N, C-alpha and C positions, 0 to 999 in steps of 0.2 A: 404522645405528649404526657408528661407527668408533672403534677403540681408538687413543688418542694418548698421548704421554708428557708428564708435567709438565715435564721438562727441556727438551723442545722448545718448549713453550709459554712457559717462562721466557725462552728465547733470543728468541722472537718479541716478547715484551714489551719486553725490553731493546733490541731493534733498532728499536723505534718511537720517535718523538719524544715528549718530554714535552708535556703539554697543560695542566697545572695548574702554572704557573710552571715550575720546573725538575724537577717531579715527574711521574713516570708513575703515574697513578692507576688502580688496578684495582678494579672493583666486583664483588663476588660476591653476587648477589642470588638471591631465590627464596623460596618460602613456608616456614613453620615445619616442621621435620622433614624437609626435602628433602635435607639433606646439605651445606649451605653451609659450615659450620665445618670439616668434614672436608676438603672440596675446598680451602678457603683455607689450611688448615694444611699440606697437602701441596704446594701451590704455593709457599708461603712457604719451605718446605725447599728447593725447587728454585731459589729466588731467594736462597739463602744467608742466610735469616733476615730478609727484608724486614719492616718493621713492619706490623702489622695493627690496625685500629681496628674493634671490634665495636659495631654500633649498639645492642645490648642494654645496653652499658655507659653509654649516653647517654640512655636512655629514663627518664623520670620516672614509672615505673609503667605499668600496662596501658593506661591512657587516652592515653598519649603515643606511640601506635603509629606515627604519621606526623609528628606535630608536633614531634618531636625535632630536625627538620632545621635549625631556626634555631640550635640549640645546636652542632650539628656544623659548620655554616657559620662561626660565630663562633670556636669554639675550635680547629678543625682546618683546614678548607678555606681560610679567609681567610689565616691565617698561612703555610700552605704555598704558596699562590698568590703571596704576597709574598716567598717565599724565607726566611721566618723560622721561629722555633721555635713549634711548635704544642704545646698542652697542654690536657688535659681531666681532669675529675673523673669517677670511676665511680659509677654509681648502686648503692646497696645495697638489693637487693630485699627483704631481711629487715627492715631498719630503715626502709625506705621513705623514704630520703633520700640525697642525694649525699654521698659521703665527703669528708673535709676535704683529703685528699692529692691533689695534681695529678700526673698522668702526663705526662711530657714526651716530645715527638715531634719530634726535630730533622729538618730537611729531609733527604730521602733520594731516591735515584734512582727507587725504586719504593715506593709505599705502597698497602696493600690496605684497602678498606672491605668489611666483611662484615655482612650483615643484610638484613632485609626492607625493600625500597624504596631501597637504596643506589645502584641504577642508574637512578633515576627521571629523567624528562625534564629536570629542572632542572640536573642535573650532566652530562648526556649529552655535551654538546660538549667537556667537559674530560676525559673518560675516555679513557685509552689502550686499555683493554679492559673491556668489559661482559660479565659471565658470568651466565647464569641457570641455576641448578641445580633440577631438578624430580624429583618422585617421585609415585607414586599417592597419592591422598587418604587412603585407609584406612591405608596404611603410614605416612604422615606423622603422622597422628593418633596411631597406636600408639607411634611413636618419641617424640613430644613428651610423651605421658603417662608413658612409661617413664622418660624423662629427668627430668621435673619433678614427677611425682606426680599421682595422679588428682584431687586436691583442686583443681587448677587448671582442670579441665575447663570450668566455666562461663565463665571468663575466656578460655580457649583457643578455645571455640566462637565467641565474639564476635570474637576476634582473627582467626580464619580467615575469617569473613564480611568483615571489613575487608580482608584480603589479596585476597580474590576481587574485590571492587570496585576496589581499587587496580590490580591487574595488568591488569584489563580496560580501565580508563580510561587507564592509562599506556602500554598496548601494549608492555610490557616485553619480552615474548618476540619480538615482531616487530623490535625494535631491538637486541637482544643480539648481540654479536659471536660468542658461543659459547654453545650450549645443551648442558648436561651432564646425563646420566642419573644421578640420585642413588640409583638402585636397579637397577643394570644386571644383566641376565642374560647378557650377552655375556662370554665368558671373557677375563680380563685380570688383571694384577698390580696390585691396588689401591694398593699402596705407591708405585708409580712411574707408574701409568697411570690414565687416566680414559676414559669412554666418551662420545664426542660424539654428539649427536642430529642426524639429518638435518635440514637447514634447512627442508625441505618439511613437517616435522612439524606446524608450527602450522596449516598449511592443511588438515591431515587430522584436526583435532580434538584435537591434542596439548595444547591449553591446559587440558583437563580435568585434567591433572596439576599444574596450578598452583593454580587456584581450589579453595576448600574443598570 
């Protein structure tokens, strides 16, 4: 485990060439409850407010766990690749429909994607940085239930099984540029630092922290 600074990572991202048109696309992937949103939020701060797209905003409900991708490609990735204005509508999980308002996303030097499967093989060649955030299965479950309520448990258990299958088939951990501990015991300042996991972690059975 190694303690690293978000500011240093931000400089590394900006020093790399864009691979999605003129945009440096950063994917923050990982299973539910791992700490993806926290990591993305802190990296965004280090990047002076780079825009972030959350995959949960594009999902048409629980059954759209992975099939949302065509919507992301049409609304966000395609326009950014062409150097144009991206825009997307956010899904309202209470009303179970997409809202009428469009969120605009002008071309930017760095754009973050955050959510389950956003570092998938399909987009890998165009990513400037692929991050995978992990945490122990039991802790991830407790976090998700505390955040969204115990009534979602039947949906969440099915979701976690889907995550397990996806991450194994996609080999996301093996292809990530950066593995991050979403529940570190290593002393650090979480506001400005994160804990990197040893790359050899996957060969020692660390993928158990990804699948449900």
